C-alpha positions in Angstrom: 51.2 -117.7 -166.3 52.5 -119.4 -162.9 55.3 -117.2 -161.0 58.1 -118.6 -160.8 60.5 -119.3 -158.0 64.1 -120.0 -157.9 65.6 -122.3 -155.2 69.3 -121.9 -154.4 69.5 -125.1 -151.9 71.9 -127.8 -152.0 70.3 -130.5 -150.3 68.8 -132.3 -152.6 66.3 -133.5 -150.2 65.1 -130.2 -148.9 65.0 -128.6 -152.3 62.6 -131.9 -153.3 60.8 -130.8 -150.1 60.7 -127.1 -151.0 59.9 -128.0 -155.3 56.5 -129.5 -154.1 55.3 -127.5 -151.9 55.6 -124.8 -154.2 54.0 -127.4 -157.0 51.0 -127.3 -154.8 50.9 -124.0 -154.3 50.5 -123.1 -157.9 53.9 -121.8 -158.2 56.7 -123.0 -161.1 60.0 -124.1 -158.8 63.2 -123.7 -160.7 66.7 -123.9 -159.2 70.1 -124.7 -159.4 71.6 -128.3 -158.1 75.6 -127.2 -158.8 77.8 -124.7 -159.3 76.2 -122.1 -156.6 78.6 -119.6 -157.3 76.5 -118.8 -160.8 73.3 -118.4 -158.8 73.0 -115.1 -159.2 73.0 -114.9 -162.5 71.2 -117.7 -163.3 68.5 -116.3 -161.5 68.9 -113.1 -163.3 68.6 -115.1 -166.9 65.5 -117.1 -165.6 63.5 -113.9 -164.9 62.2 -115.4 -161.8 59.1 -113.7 -159.5 61.2 -115.0 -156.4 64.2 -116.0 -154.5 64.4 -118.3 -152.3 68.5 -118.6 -151.1 70.3 -120.8 -148.1 72.5 -119.3 -146.5 75.2 -122.2 -146.4 76.0 -123.5 -150.1 78.9 -125.1 -151.3 81.9 -122.3 -153.1 79.8 -119.8 -151.8 77.1 -118.1 -149.2 73.8 -116.7 -148.8 75.0 -113.2 -148.6 77.3 -113.3 -151.6 73.9 -114.6 -153.4 72.0 -111.8 -151.6 74.4 -108.6 -152.4 74.9 -110.0 -156.4 71.4 -110.3 -156.7 70.3 -107.2 -155.1 72.9 -105.1 -157.7 71.0 -105.7 -160.5 67.8 -106.7 -159.6 64.8 -105.9 -156.9 63.1 -109.3 -157.1 62.4 -110.5 -153.5 64.9 -112.5 -151.8 64.0 -114.3 -149.0 66.5 -116.4 -146.8 65.7 -119.7 -145.7 68.3 -121.3 -143.6 68.9 -122.9 -140.5 70.9 -120.5 -139.1 69.7 -119.0 -135.8 72.5 -116.3 -135.6 71.0 -112.6 -135.3 74.4 -111.4 -137.2 73.3 -114.2 -139.9 70.1 -112.4 -140.0 71.5 -108.3 -139.5 74.0 -109.3 -142.8 71.5 -110.7 -144.8 68.7 -108.1 -144.9 71.6 -105.7 -144.7 72.7 -107.0 -147.8 69.1 -107.2 -149.6 67.1 -110.2 -148.0 63.7 -109.1 -148.2 62.8 -111.8 -145.4 64.3 -114.5 -143.1 62.9 -117.6 -142.3 64.3 -120.1 -140.2 64.9 -123.8 -140.8 62.6 -126.0 -139.7 60.4 -123.6 -141.3 56.2 -124.0 -141.2 54.8 -124.5 -145.0 51.9 -122.3 -144.3 53.8 -119.8 -143.1 56.4 -119.7 -146.1 54.3 -119.5 -148.5 52.6 -116.6 -146.9 56.0 -114.6 -146.5 56.1 -115.5 -150.4 52.5 -114.2 -151.2 53.1 -111.3 -149.7 56.0 -110.5 -151.2 55.0 -110.9 -154.6 51.7 -108.7 -153.8 54.1 -105.9 -153.2 56.5 -106.4 -156.2 53.7 -105.4 -159.4 54.6 -101.5 -159.6 51.3 -99.8 -159.7 50.8 -96.3 -161.1 53.2 -93.1 -160.4 51.9 -92.1 -156.9 53.6 -89.7 -155.1 53.8 -88.7 -151.3 55.5 -85.8 -149.5 56.4 -84.7 -146.1 58.7 -82.2 -145.1 60.9 -82.0 -148.3 60.9 -85.2 -148.9 59.2 -87.3 -151.8 58.7 -91.0 -152.0 57.3 -92.5 -155.5 55.4 -95.7 -155.0 55.3 -96.4 -158.4 59.3 -96.6 -159.3 60.3 -97.2 -155.7 62.4 -94.4 -155.2 62.6 -91.6 -152.5 63.8 -88.2 -152.9 64.8 -85.1 -151.0 66.9 -81.9 -152.3 67.7 -83.1 -155.6 68.9 -86.2 -154.8 67.2 -89.6 -155.0 67.7 -93.5 -154.1 66.0 -96.5 -154.7 64.3 -98.4 -151.7 63.6 -102.2 -151.2 60.1 -103.5 -150.9 60.4 -102.9 -147.1 62.4 -99.7 -146.5 59.3 -98.4 -149.2 56.2 -99.7 -147.2 57.8 -98.6 -144.1 58.6 -94.8 -145.0 54.7 -95.4 -147.0 52.7 -96.1 -144.0 54.8 -93.5 -141.9 54.0 -91.1 -144.2 50.5 -91.7 -144.4 50.2 -90.9 -140.7 52.7 -88.1 -140.7 52.7 -86.7 -136.8 51.4 -90.1 -135.2 53.1 -92.7 -133.7 52.6 -96.1 -136.0 53.1 -99.3 -133.3 55.6 -101.8 -134.2 53.3 -104.3 -134.7 50.8 -102.5 -137.0 54.3 -102.1 -139.4 54.9 -105.6 -139.0 51.1 -106.9 -139.7 51.6 -104.3 -142.8 55.0 -106.2 -144.2 54.4 -109.3 -143.1 50.9 -110.2 -142.7 51.3 -111.0 -139.5 53.5 -110.2 -136.0 53.8 -113.9 -135.0 56.4 -115.5 -136.8 58.5 -112.4 -137.2 61.5 -111.7 -135.0 61.2 -108.3 -134.0 64.2 -107.0 -134.7 63.9 -107.8 -138.2 61.7 -104.6 -138.2 64.8 -102.9 -136.5 67.2 -104.1 -139.1 64.8 -102.6 -142.2 63.9 -99.5 -140.2 67.8 -98.5 -139.5 68.4 -99.3 -143.4 65.3 -97.0 -144.0 67.7 -94.5 -142.1 70.8 -94.9 -143.6 69.0 -94.5 -146.8 67.2 -91.2 -145.9 70.7 -90.0 -144.5 72.5 -90.7 -147.9 70.4 -88.2 -149.3 70.8 -85.4 -146.5 67.2 -85.8 -144.8 67.6 -84.6 -140.5 68.1 -87.8 -138.5 64.8 -86.1 -136.5 62.6 -86.6 -139.9 61.7 -90.6 -138.7 61.6 -90.5 -135.1 61.6 -93.5 -132.4 59.4 -93.7 -129.9 60.3 -96.2 -127.5 58.3 -99.1 -126.0 55.7 -97.7 -129.0 56.9 -97.5 -132.6 58.2 -94.5 -135.1 57.0 -91.7 -136.3 57.7 -89.1 -139.2 
């Protein structure tokens, strides 16, 4: 069965172009053409595999949609927008978006990002990793510390997994970016920083010491 991609785009021409691209790639594009404030509910009801959302929409915006979806689901979310604003990108990532792509997009690149997110979606058997009291459950996507736990976004989990697989080793930023997005060629370097900062905030909420995740300026990160 084809994987279902939910499109939240008010420009009919762009929506049709995206739908055609997705169909050619073997996906099943579905979406909403009006009442965009109902988009989160419609996407969740449709039980889709990925959501592609624009930021500027009638009666709502992509940030609100990211927040509403993420409160109830961990479905992959890609923001596809004409906004090159760093503020918009940081806010979108902080509200739960997994990726941020600026229009006009390159079709092959967009498809690669969608496919990369979908490959990381399916949970496998529960695999536990532990380092300095921090435990990562790869199957559940949960991090635990001192009898407290929190769910991680896909990017948070992948970053923590990479670092915990290489304890005491500085992992280059470029290596992490390639693992997250299959390439570091089309990714704003700040996007990784946003994801790492979000991971730090999650760990801090559990009481994990700040020195657990160390930034090696000009090099990368380590635990």
